[in-house]
C-alpha positions as CSV (number, residue, x, y, z in Angstrom):
1,M,-36.6,46.8,-49.6
2,T,-35.4,44.5,-46.9
3,S,-33.4,41.5,-47.6
4,T,-33.1,38.4,-45.6
5,H,-30.0,36.4,-45.3
6,A,-29.9,32.7,-44.5
7,P,-28.1,32.1,-41.2
8,A,-24.6,31.0,-41.7
9,H,-24.1,27.4,-40.8
10,R,-21.2,26.5,-38.5
11,P,-18.8,24.1,-40.3
12,R,-18.8,20.6,-38.8
13,S,-15.7,20.3,-36.7
14,T,-16.1,16.7,-35.7
15,S,-14.0,14.4,-37.8
16,V,-14.5,10.7,-38.4
17,P,-11.5,9.7,-36.3
18,A,-12.8,11.8,-33.4
19,V,-16.2,10.2,-33.6
20,I,-14.6,6.7,-33.6
21,A,-12.4,7.6,-30.7
22,R,-15.4,8.9,-28.7
23,I,-17.3,5.7,-29.4
24,L,-14.4,3.6,-28.3
25,V,-13.9,5.5,-25.1
26,L,-17.6,5.3,-24.2
27,G,-17.7,1.6,-25.2
28,V,-14.7,0.7,-23.1
29,T,-16.2,2.7,-20.2
30,L,-19.5,0.8,-20.5
31,A,-17.8,-2.6,-20.8
32,V,-15.6,-2.0,-17.7
33,T,-18.5,-0.7,-15.7
34,V,-20.7,-3.7,-16.6
35,F,-17.8,-6.2,-15.9
36,I,-16.7,-4.7,-12.5
37,T,-20.1,-3.8,-11.1
38,P,-21.2,-7.4,-10.2
39,V,-17.7,-8.1,-8.7
40,L,-18.0,-5.0,-6.4
41,I,-21.6,-6.0,-5.5
42,A,-20.5,-9.5,-4.6
43,Q,-17.6,-8.1,-2.4
44,Q,-20.0,-5.5,-0.9
45,S,-17.6,-2.7,-1.8
46,W,-20.2,-0.1,-1.9
47,M,-17.9,2.9,-1.8
48,W,-15.9,1.8,-4.8
49,L,-19.1,0.9,-6.6
50,A,-20.3,4.4,-6.1
51,V,-17.0,5.8,-7.4
52,L,-17.2,3.5,-10.4
53,L,-20.8,4.5,-11.3
54,L,-20.2,8.2,-10.7
55,A,-17.1,8.1,-12.9
56,A,-18.9,6.3,-15.6
57,A,-21.8,8.7,-15.5
58,A,-19.4,11.7,-15.6
59,I,-17.6,10.2,-18.7
60,F,-20.8,9.7,-20.6
61,V,-22.1,13.2,-19.7
62,L,-18.8,14.9,-20.6
63,Y,-17.7,13.0,-23.6
64,S,-20.9,12.1,-25.4
65,T,-21.7,15.7,-26.3
66,K,-19.8,18.8,-27.5
67,R,-20.7,20.7,-24.4
68,Y,-18.7,21.0,-21.1
69,I,-15.4,21.6,-22.9
70,P,-13.5,22.6,-19.7
71,G,-14.8,19.6,-17.9
72,K,-13.4,17.2,-20.5
73,Y,-9.9,18.4,-19.7
74,L,-10.4,18.8,-15.9
75,F,-12.1,15.4,-15.3
76,P,-9.1,13.0,-15.9
77,G,-6.8,14.8,-13.5
78,T,-9.6,15.3,-10.9
79,F,-10.6,11.7,-11.1
80,F,-7.1,10.3,-10.5
81,L,-6.4,12.9,-7.8
82,A,-9.5,11.7,-6.0
83,V,-9.0,8.0,-6.5
84,F,-5.2,7.8,-5.7
85,L,-4.8,10.6,-3.2
86,I,-8.0,12.1,-1.6
87,I,-9.9,8.8,-1.1
88,P,-6.8,6.9,0.4
89,I,-6.2,9.8,2.8
90,A,-9.8,9.9,3.9
91,L,-9.8,6.1,4.3
92,T,-6.6,6.2,6.3
93,V,-8.0,8.9,8.6
94,G,-11.2,7.0,9.0
95,Y,-9.4,3.7,9.9
96,S,-7.3,5.5,12.5
97,F,-10.4,5.8,14.6
98,T,-11.2,2.1,14.4
99,N,-9.7,-1.3,15.6
100,Y,-9.3,-2.5,12.0
101,G,-6.8,-5.4,11.9
102,D,-6.5,-9.1,12.1
103,G,-9.6,-10.6,13.6
104,T,-11.5,-7.3,13.5
105,R,-12.0,-6.8,9.8
106,G,-15.7,-7.7,9.4
107,S,-19.0,-7.0,11.0
108,K,-20.3,-8.5,14.2
109,E,-22.4,-10.9,12.3
110,Q,-19.4,-12.1,10.3
111,A,-17.4,-12.4,13.6
112,I,-20.2,-14.6,15.1
113,A,-20.3,-16.8,12.0
114,S,-16.6,-17.3,12.2
115,I,-16.6,-18.1,15.9
116,V,-19.4,-20.6,15.4
117,A,-17.7,-22.1,12.3
118,N,-14.4,-22.6,14.1
119,S,-16.2,-24.8,16.6
120,V,-17.3,-27.4,14.1
121,Q,-16.3,-30.9,15.1
122,Q,-16.3,-33.9,12.9
123,S,-18.2,-37.0,14.1
124,P,-16.9,-40.5,13.1
125,D,-19.9,-41.1,10.8
126,A,-20.0,-37.6,9.3
127,P,-20.7,-37.7,5.5
128,R,-17.9,-36.4,3.2
129,Y,-18.3,-34.7,-0.1
130,A,-16.0,-34.1,-3.1
131,M,-15.3,-30.4,-2.8
132,T,-14.6,-27.7,-5.4
133,V,-13.8,-24.1,-4.5
134,A,-15.1,-21.3,-6.8
135,T,-15.3,-17.5,-6.5
136,A,-16.9,-14.5,-8.2
137,G,-13.9,-12.3,-7.2
138,S,-10.2,-12.8,-6.8
139,P,-8.8,-16.3,-6.4
140,T,-6.6,-15.0,-3.5
141,E,-9.2,-12.9,-1.7
142,G,-12.6,-14.5,-2.5
143,P,-15.4,-14.5,-1.5
144,F,-15.3,-18.3,-1.8
145,V,-18.2,-20.7,-2.5
146,L,-18.0,-24.4,-1.9
147,Y,-19.5,-26.8,-4.5
148,L,-20.0,-30.3,-3.2
149,V,-20.9,-33.5,-4.9
150,D,-22.6,-36.2,-2.8
151,P,-20.9,-39.5,-3.7
152,T,-24.1,-41.5,-2.8
153,D,-26.4,-40.0,-5.4
154,G,-24.3,-37.5,-7.3
155,A,-26.3,-34.4,-6.2
156,V,-24.5,-31.1,-6.4
157,L,-24.8,-28.7,-3.4
158,S,-23.3,-25.3,-2.9
159,G,-23.1,-22.6,-0.2
160,D,-20.8,-20.1,1.4
161,A,-20.3,-18.5,4.8
162,E,-23.6,-16.6,4.6
163,T,-25.7,-18.9,2.3
164,P,-26.9,-22.2,3.7
165,L,-26.1,-25.4,1.7
166,A,-28.6,-25.9,-1.1
167,E,-28.9,-28.0,-4.2
168,V,-27.6,-26.6,-7.5
169,P,-29.5,-27.0,-10.8
170,A,-27.7,-29.4,-13.1
171,G,-27.3,-26.9,-15.9
172,D,-25.3,-24.4,-13.8
173,V,-22.3,-26.7,-13.3
174,T,-20.2,-29.3,-15.1
175,V,-19.4,-32.5,-13.2
176,V,-16.5,-34.7,-14.4
177,D,-15.5,-37.9,-12.5
178,G,-17.7,-37.0,-9.5
179,R,-16.3,-33.5,-9.1
180,V,-17.5,-30.0,-10.2
181,T,-15.0,-28.7,-12.8
182,E,-16.9,-25.6,-14.2
183,V,-19.4,-23.2,-12.7
184,A,-21.4,-20.7,-14.8
185,G,-20.3,-17.1,-14.0
186,L,-17.6,-18.1,-11.4
187,T,-13.9,-19.0,-11.5
188,V,-13.0,-22.5,-10.3
189,L,-9.8,-22.6,-8.2
190,D,-7.2,-25.2,-9.1
191,A,-5.2,-27.2,-6.5
192,N,-2.4,-24.6,-6.3
193,Q,-4.8,-21.8,-5.8
194,V,-6.7,-23.7,-3.1
195,N,-3.4,-24.4,-1.3
196,A,-2.6,-20.7,-1.4
197,V,-5.8,-19.8,0.5
198,Y,-5.9,-23.0,2.6
199,N,-5.8,-21.1,5.9
200,E,-8.8,-18.9,4.9
201,L,-10.7,-22.0,3.7
202,M,-10.2,-23.7,7.0
203,E,-12.1,-20.9,8.7
204,L,-15.0,-21.2,6.2
205,A,-18.1,-23.0,7.3
206,V,-21.3,-23.4,5.2
207,P,-24.3,-23.6,7.5
208,V,-26.6,-26.6,7.0
209,D,-29.0,-26.0,9.9
210,E,-28.7,-24.4,13.4
211,S,-26.5,-27.0,14.8
212,S,-24.4,-28.3,11.8
213,A,-22.2,-26.9,9.1
214,V,-20.0,-28.1,6.2
215,Q,-16.3,-27.4,6.6
216,P,-13.4,-28.1,4.2
217,L,-11.2,-31.1,4.9
218,G,-8.0,-30.8,2.9
219,V,-8.0,-29.3,-0.6
220,N,-10.7,-31.5,-2.3
221,Q,-13.0,-32.8,0.5
222,A,-15.5,-31.4,2.9
223,F,-17.5,-32.9,5.8
224,V,-20.6,-32.2,7.7
225,G,-19.9,-31.4,11.4
226,T,-21.6,-30.3,14.5
227,T,-21.1,-26.8,15.9
228,V,-20.2,-26.9,19.6
229,L,-20.9,-23.1,20.0
230,Q,-24.4,-21.8,19.4
231,Y,-25.4,-18.2,19.1
232,D,-28.7,-16.9,20.6
233,E,-29.7,-13.7,18.8
234,A,-32.4,-12.8,21.3
235,S,-30.0,-12.7,24.2
236,D,-26.9,-11.8,22.1
237,T,-24.9,-14.7,23.7
238,I,-22.8,-17.6,22.6
239,T,-23.3,-20.9,24.5
240,D,-20.8,-23.8,24.6
241,T,-23.1,-26.8,24.3
242,A,-20.3,-29.1,25.5
243,T,-19.6,-27.3,28.8
244,G,-22.7,-25.1,29.2
245,E,-20.7,-21.9,29.6
246,V,-22.3,-18.8,28.3
247,Y,-20.4,-15.9,26.7
248,T,-21.9,-12.4,26.7
249,V,-20.9,-9.2,25.0
250,G,-18.7,-7.0,27.2
251,T,-16.2,-4.2,27.0
252,V,-12.5,-5.1,26.8
253,G,-10.4,-1.9,26.8
254,T,-12.2,0.3,24.3
255,E,-13.7,-2.5,22.3
256,Q,-16.7,-4.8,22.6
257,A,-16.1,-8.5,22.5
258,F,-17.6,-11.8,23.8
259,V,-16.3,-12.3,27.3
260,D,-16.5,-15.1,29.8
261,A,-17.9,-15.0,33.4
262,D,-14.7,-13.3,34.6
263,G,-15.0,-10.5,32.0
264,K,-12.0,-11.8,29.9
265,Q,-12.2,-11.9,26.2
266,A,-13.2,-15.4,25.2
267,F,-12.4,-15.5,21.5
268,S,-9.6,-14.0,19.4
269,Q,-12.2,-13.1,16.7
270,G,-13.7,-9.6,17.1
271,W,-15.4,-7.2,14.8
272,L,-14.8,-3.8,13.3
273,Q,-15.8,-0.9,15.5
274,G,-15.0,2.7,16.3
275,V,-12.5,3.2,19.2
276,G,-12.4,7.0,19.1
277,M,-9.0,8.5,19.9
278,S,-7.6,5.4,21.6
279,N,-5.1,4.7,18.8
280,Y,-3.6,8.2,19.1
281,E,-3.6,7.9,22.9
282,R,-1.8,4.6,22.6
283,L,0.8,6.2,20.4
284,F,1.6,9.0,22.8
285,S,0.8,7.5,26.2
286,N,2.4,4.1,25.9
287,G,6.0,4.8,26.9
288,K,7.5,1.9,24.9
289,I,5.7,2.8,21.7
290,A,6.2,6.5,22.1
291,G,9.9,5.9,22.6
292,Q,10.1,3.8,19.4
293,F,8.2,6.4,17.5
294,G,10.5,9.2,18.8
295,A,13.6,7.2,17.9
296,A,12.2,6.4,14.5
297,F,11.4,10.1,13.9
298,V,14.9,11.2,14.9
299,W,16.6,8.7,12.6
300,T,14.2,9.6,9.8
301,L,15.3,13.2,10.1
302,V,19.0,12.2,10.2
303,F,18.5,9.8,7.2
304,A,16.6,12.3,5.1
305,A,18.8,15.3,5.9
306,G,22.0,13.2,5.6
307,S,21.0,11.7,2.3
308,V,20.2,15.1,0.8
309,A,23.4,16.7,2.2
310,L,25.7,13.9,1.1
311,T,24.3,13.5,-2.3
312,F,24.2,17.3,-2.9
313,V,27.8,17.8,-1.8
314,V,29.2,15.0,-3.9
315,G,27.0,15.9,-6.9
316,F,27.8,19.6,-6.7
317,A,31.5,18.9,-6.3
318,L,31.6,16.6,-9.3
319,A,29.5,19.0,-11.4
320,L,31.9,21.9,-10.4
321,V,35.0,19.9,-11.5
322,L,33.5,18.8,-14.8
323,N,32.2,22.3,-15.5
324,D,35.8,23.4,-16.2
325,E,36.3,23.8,-19.9
326,R,39.9,22.9,-19.7
327,L,39.1,19.3,-18.7
328,K,39.1,17.0,-21.7
329,G,36.6,14.1,-22.1
330,R,34.0,15.8,-19.9
331,R,31.1,14.2,-21.8
332,I,32.6,10.7,-21.2
333,Y,33.0,11.4,-17.5
334,R,29.5,12.8,-17.2
335,S,28.0,9.8,-18.9
336,V,29.8,7.4,-16.6
337,L,28.7,9.4,-13.5
338,I,25.0,9.1,-14.3
339,M,25.1,5.4,-14.8
340,P,24.1,4.6,-11.2
341,Y,21.0,6.7,-11.8
342,A,20.1,4.7,-14.9
343,I,20.0,1.4,-12.9
344,P,16.6,0.6,-11.3
345,G,16.7,1.4,-7.6
346,F,15.5,-2.0,-6.4
347,I,18.3,-3.7,-8.3
348,S,21.0,-1.4,-6.8
349,L,19.6,-2.0,-3.3
350,L,19.6,-5.8,-3.7
351,V,23.1,-5.8,-5.1
352,W,24.4,-3.5,-2.4
353,S,22.8,-5.7,0.3
354,N,25.2,-8.4,-0.8
355,F,28.2,-6.1,-0.8
356,Y,27.7,-5.7,3.0
357,N,27.7,-9.4,3.7
358,R,30.0,-10.1,6.6
359,D,31.5,-13.3,5.3
360,F,31.8,-12.9,1.6
361,G,30.7,-9.3,0.9
362,L,32.7,-7.2,-1.6
363,I,33.4,-4.4,0.9
364,N,34.8,-6.6,3.7
365,E,36.9,-8.7,1.2
366,M,38.3,-5.7,-0.7
367,L,39.2,-3.7,2.5
368,G,40.2,-6.8,4.6
369,L,37.6,-6.0,7.2
370,D,35.4,-8.2,9.3
371,L,32.5,-5.8,10.0
372,N,29.0,-7.0,10.8
373,W,27.4,-4.3,8.8
374,F,23.8,-5.4,9.3
375,G,24.3,-6.8,12.8
376,D,25.5,-3.5,14.4
377,P,22.9,-0.6,14.6
378,S,25.5,2.1,13.9
379,L,27.1,0.2,11.0
380,A,23.7,-0.6,9.5
381,K,22.9,3.1,9.5
382,V,26.2,4.0,7.8
383,A,25.5,1.3,5.2
384,V,22.1,2.8,4.5
385,L,23.5,6.3,4.1
386,L,26.4,5.1,1.9
387,T,24.1,3.2,-0.4
388,N,21.7,6.1,-0.7
389,L,24.6,8.3,-1.5
390,W,25.6,6.0,-4.4
391,M,22.0,6.0,-5.7
392,G,21.3,9.8,-5.2
393,F,24.4,11.7,-6.2
394,P,23.9,11.3,-10.0
395,Y,20.6,13.2,-9.6
396,M,22.3,16.0,-7.8
397,F,25.1,16.0,-10.3
398,I,22.7,16.4,-13.2
399,V,20.8,19.2,-11.4
400,S,23.9,21.0,-10.4
401,T,25.4,20.7,-13.9
402,G,22.4,22.3,-15.4
403,A,22.3,25.1,-12.8
404,L,26.0,25.9,-13.2
405,Q,25.7,26.2,-17.0
406,A,23.0,28.8,-16.5
407,I,25.2,31.1,-14.4
408,P,26.8,33.8,-16.6
409,N,30.6,33.5,-16.9
410,E,30.9,37.2,-16.6
411,L,30.1,37.0,-12.9
412,M,33.1,34.7,-12.3
413,E,35.4,36.7,-14.4
414,A,34.4,39.9,-12.6
415,S,35.0,38.3,-9.2
416,R,38.5,37.2,-10.3
417,M,39.3,40.7,-11.6
418,D,38.3,42.0,-8.1
419,G,40.9,39.6,-6.6
420,A,38.6,36.9,-5.4
421,S,40.1,33.4,-5.1
422,R,38.4,30.3,-6.7
423,F,37.1,29.2,-3.4
424,Q,35.6,32.7,-2.7
425,T,34.0,32.8,-6.1
426,T,32.5,29.4,-5.6
427,S,31.2,30.0,-2.1
428,K,30.1,33.6,-2.4
429,I,28.8,33.7,-5.9
430,V,28.3,30.3,-7.6
431,L,26.8,28.4,-4.6
432,P,24.2,31.1,-3.6
433,L,23.1,31.4,-7.3
434,L,22.9,27.7,-7.7
435,L,20.9,27.3,-4.5
436,V,18.2,29.6,-5.9
437,A,17.6,27.0,-8.7
438,V,18.1,23.8,-6.7
439,A,16.6,24.7,-3.3
440,P,13.1,23.5,-4.2
441,L,14.6,20.3,-5.5
442,L,16.4,19.8,-2.2
443,V,13.1,20.2,-0.4
444,S,11.4,17.6,-2.6
445,S,14.4,15.3,-2.2
446,F,14.2,15.6,1.5
447,A,10.4,14.8,1.4
448,F,11.2,11.8,-0.8
449,N,13.8,10.4,1.5
450,F,11.6,11.1,4.5
451,N,9.4,8.3,3.2
452,N,12.0,6.3,1.3
453,F,10.6,2.9,2.2
454,N,12.5,0.9,-0.5
455,A,16.0,2.1,0.7
456,I,15.3,0.6,4.1
457,Q,13.2,-2.5,3.3
458,L,15.3,-3.8,0.4
459,L,18.7,-3.1,2.1
460,T,18.4,-3.9,5.8
461,E,14.6,-4.8,6.2
462,G,14.7,-2.4,9.1
463,G,17.2,-4.4,11.2
464,P,18.9,-5.1,13.4
465,F,16.0,-5.6,15.8
466,P,16.4,-5.1,19.6
467,D,14.6,-7.8,21.6
468,G,10.9,-7.1,22.0
469,S,10.9,-4.1,19.7
470,T,8.5,-3.5,16.8
471,R,11.0,-1.0,15.3
472,G,14.4,-2.0,13.9
473,A,17.5,0.1,14.3
474,T,17.3,1.4,10.7
475,D,13.5,1.7,10.5
476,I,12.3,5.1,9.5
477,L,8.7,6.1,10.2
478,I,7.2,4.7,7.0
479,S,8.9,1.3,7.4
480,M,7.9,1.2,11.1
481,I,4.3,1.8,10.0
482,Y,4.6,-1.0,7.5
483,R,5.8,-3.3,10.3
484,I,2.9,-2.4,12.5
485,A,0.4,-2.9,9.7
486,F,1.9,-6.2,8.4
487,G,4.0,-7.4,11.3
488,G,4.6,-11.0,12.3
489,S,2.6,-10.4,15.5
490,G,-0.5,-9.6,13.5
491,A,-1.8,-6.8,11.4
492,D,-3.0,-3.7,13.2
493,F,-4.3,-1.4,10.5
494,G,-6.1,0.9,12.8
495,F,-3.1,1.8,14.8
496,A,-0.9,1.9,11.7
497,S,-3.3,4.4,10.2
498,A,-3.1,6.6,13.2
499,V,0.7,6.6,13.0
500,S,0.4,7.3,9.2
501,V,-1.8,10.4,9.9
502,C,0.9,11.7,12.3
503,L,3.5,11.1,9.7
504,F,1.5,12.9,7.1
505,I,1.2,15.9,9.4
506,L,4.9,15.9,10.2
507,T,5.9,15.7,6.6
508,G,3.6,18.7,5.8
509,V,5.0,20.8,8.7
510,L,8.6,20.0,7.7
511,A,8.0,20.9,4.1
512,T,6.3,24.2,5.1
513,I,9.3,25.1,7.2
514,Q,11.8,24.2,4.5
515,F,9.9,26.3,1.9
516,R,9.8,29.3,4.2
517,F,13.6,29.1,4.5
518,T,14.0,28.8,0.8
519,N,12.1,32.0,0.3
520,V,15.2,33.8,1.8
521,L,17.2,32.8,-1.3
522,E,14.9,34.8,-3.5
523,D,16.8,37.9,-2.4
524,V,20.0,36.5,-3.9
525,N,19.0,37.5,-7.4
C-alpha cells in the first residue's frame, strides 16, 4: 500500500507591518516619481530623468516581490554610490573636455536666441503689459514663463524664450486688479523672487514674430520691442539690421563662435561644445597657470602633511601624559581636551578668523603684537596651520588614547626591567605599536586635509591675493578650483573640471604611496 502525503505548506513569513512598510515605500516611490518627472522634462534633464525612472523601476521590481533577496540589500548602497560618486565623476570628466562656463552653457540655438534677444530695442510707442513671472521649476533657476495682461482689453498672453507669445485660456489663470496672480500647475514668483533673478530675466525675450519680441521692463512690466539682430538659418549668419554688418560662424581658438569680418568674436554669448584636450593643454602649457597650479600643489602638500604631523604630535603627547595612572583627574582633563572636537568646524573657523584681526583680534591684543595675519602670505599660512591644529588635535588625542590602552603593560614593564629609559620605551616600543593601529587613520586624515576646503575658505578665503593672480597665497588645490569655477571674472566650469580630474589623480596616487609605506608597519607585530 502506498500512501500519499499532502505537501507541507511553508508558513507565511510576511507580517502585517512588513506589508504596510512595503506599500508605503512603493507608494512614496511612485509619488516622488510622478512629481519630479514633469519637472525634469520641463528642464530637459534627460540624464537625471533616466536615473529617476530606472531607480523607480528597480525599487518596484526588487521590493514588490519576495524574490531577489540579495538585490534588496545591495540596491540602496549601489544607488547612492552611483548618484553621489560615479555619476559626478563621470560628469566632471565629461565637462573637462568642453568649454562649459559663463556664456557657454546652452546649445547653439539657445545662444542665438539670447544674442537676438539682447538686441531688442524699445520704440517710443511700444505697448506695455502688466507682467507676472511663473515657473515649473525652481524660483531661482527657472525655466521662467512670462504672463502678460494687455491693459487695453484685459487679454492674457504667455510665452518663454522658446515659445512665441500666445493667448492663454481664461480658466488657466487667475487675474486680480489687471495682473495674473495664479497659474494652474506653475509657481508664481513674488516681487522678492523676481528681484533675485532680475539679471536672468533681463536676458529673457519672448518672440512675437521674426522681428519683434517681448522683454521685461522692471519687475512687473514688459514691452514689445524690435530686434536689431536677425538670424538667417539658411546661411547660418546674424545680420545687424541697423548697420548691415553680417556675422558668420568662425573658429576662435578651439571654439566656434559668431565672428565679424576681421575674424574676431562678435558676441560674448557662445554655446556648449567639445574642445578636446585644450583645457588640459592650457593647464600645463600656460606658464602663469602652470606656476599657480604648482604653487598650490606644493602648499597643499605642506598644509596636509603639516596638519597631520602637528595634530598627531600634540594629540599623541597629550594622550601619553594622560595615560599615566598616577595622574589624578584624568577623566576631567580628557573631557576638556575633546571640547574643540565637539564644536562644529565652521563655527570654530569663523571665531578664529576674528582672533587674527590685526586691529582688535584676540591674539594681537593678548600678546601685544601688531601682526597683519591675513595680509602677509607667510603669516596667513601659519594662521591656517595653527587653527587646523586646534581643530584636529582632539581627534588624534582620542585615537592615540584608545591605541595606548590596547598596548599590554607587560611590554613596558619588560623594557624597564631591561634597563630602557622612558624615552626609549616610548620611541622604540610604544610609538611603533601605536602606528600600526593609527597609520591608516593618518593616511585618511592626510587625504581629508588635502581637500579641506572649509579650513581655507572660512578662515582666509584663500587670501592674500597677489595682483592678477587667480590663486591666493593660502589657496590649496580644491579652493583654487572653486575660484576658477565660481570666480569673479566668470565661471569656467570646463577648465575647473580639468583641474579637478588632475586633483583626483594626484589624491589617488598619494594615497597609494602612503598605503604602501604603511604596509611596512605590519612587520612590527
